[in-house]
Structure formats: structure tokens, C-alpha cells
C-alpha positions, 0 to 999 in steps of 0.5 A: 578722605577725599572722593574723586569728585574732590579733584579738578582735572586740567591740561598739564603745562610745561610749568608743571614738569618739575612737580610732575617728575617729583610726583612720578618718582614718589609714586613709583618708589612707594606704590610699585615697591611690592611689584618691582625690585629696587634695581628695576625701579632705579633703572626704570625711573626716567626711562621706561617709567617717567614723564613724556613731555611730548604729551604735554606739547600735544596737550593730551596730558593732564594733572589732577588738583585737589580741591579745598574742603569746600570744593570751590578752590584749588589747593595751590601748588598741589598735584595729586595725580597725572595721566594722559593719552596719545595719538602717537605710536609710542606705547609707554616711557619717558622722554628717554624711554625705549621704542619711541615712535612719534608717528601719528595713529589713525583713529579709524584703525588704531588704538589711542595710547593711554599713557603714564597714569600716576597717583601721589601716595598721599592720594591713593584709594580715592578713585583718582586713578579711575577718574584720570583714566576715564578723562583720558578715554573721554578725550580720546573719544572726542578725537574719534578713537574707539579702542585703547591700548596701554603699557601697564606696570604690574601694579596697575594691572588689577585696576585696569582689568576692572576698567575693562582692559584685557592683558595681551602680552608681557613686554620685558623692557631692558633698562640702562642699569642691566635690569629688566622691567616687565610691562603688560600691554593691555587693550580695551575695545568698544565691546568691553567699554560698556561692560566696564563703565 
């Protein structure tokens, strides 16, 4: 089992889009099947759950690549996880997702959005989700944000609570196929940052 230190995080590029879409679909179908019905998963993929290429264009989306057993080289073509943050108002969703708002946030008053963290089923329970989350928070801090906000799936809530995020409300997102997807808005403030690190 690889520990989180056996991964390298880099900025995602548009060339990663096909691999990212495949990873996200596999992650959602396998890891979220105990929290959502098949109809919710089908309706959410490519809508409420999926890749937002605006994050790639903004250079605020990242991929985690596994290192070989020596820890010195990347395992070519393999993406183990992904996730990002945003200085735009959109809280969650793919390119075709609901309630997209591309307006910029003000780091003095707004919370950076933590966006679309997914781990491939073959790489779960190795600290990779936490590694990606911390990288996103660190990058947002470099852009002078001190608060964070996300729209979490039900599956992600336990991890994010451990990392200092507080559930604020459940948003019931209507999906194109008529199903409804519960998404939990969660926030993290400077007061919870120190206690959760």
C-alpha cells in the first residue's frame, strides 16, 4: 500500500481531460454507490459531479500521480486522484453543472472554493484525499484566502469533518434525469484550521 508520500501533485492540463473524466466516473460509480442511488449517480455524472475545465484553464486544478516503488519516477500515464480550488463563485459542478458563477471572489471577504476532489478506487485509504485537500488549501492561502468552502458529496463529509470543515446546509440539486442529489455545503475558518492540521 502506497502512503500519501508516494504521490506527486502537479497542475492539471487540458491534455489530462480524458483521463480525468474517466477517473471521476470510476470514483463516483464505485465510491459513492453506498450514499447515492444508481439514478442519482447517472443524473449527477457530467452535471453536479464532474470536471470543470475552467479550473484547468485557471491553473487551480491538480492531479496526483503515483511514484514507482523507488519513489523517484512517475508511473507513466496513471492519475490516482484529482482536485482543485477556485477564486470564482461556482461552488461545485462540471462544465454543464448547475448555478455556475464565473465572477471572481475577494480573498479579503470571500471563501476560496475547494472543488472536485476525486480519488481512483485503486488508490483509496492511503491519505491521498487529504494530501490533495491540503495542497489546494495551501495554494489558496498563497492567493491570500483564509477561509474555505465546498459542496461535498455525502461520501466526502466524514473526511472533510476530520480536516476541520463544518457542515452548514444540505443543497438538494435537481438533476437532468429527474433525480435529486443532496450536496453538503461545508466551510472552514482560520479558527478551525489550527485544530484540524
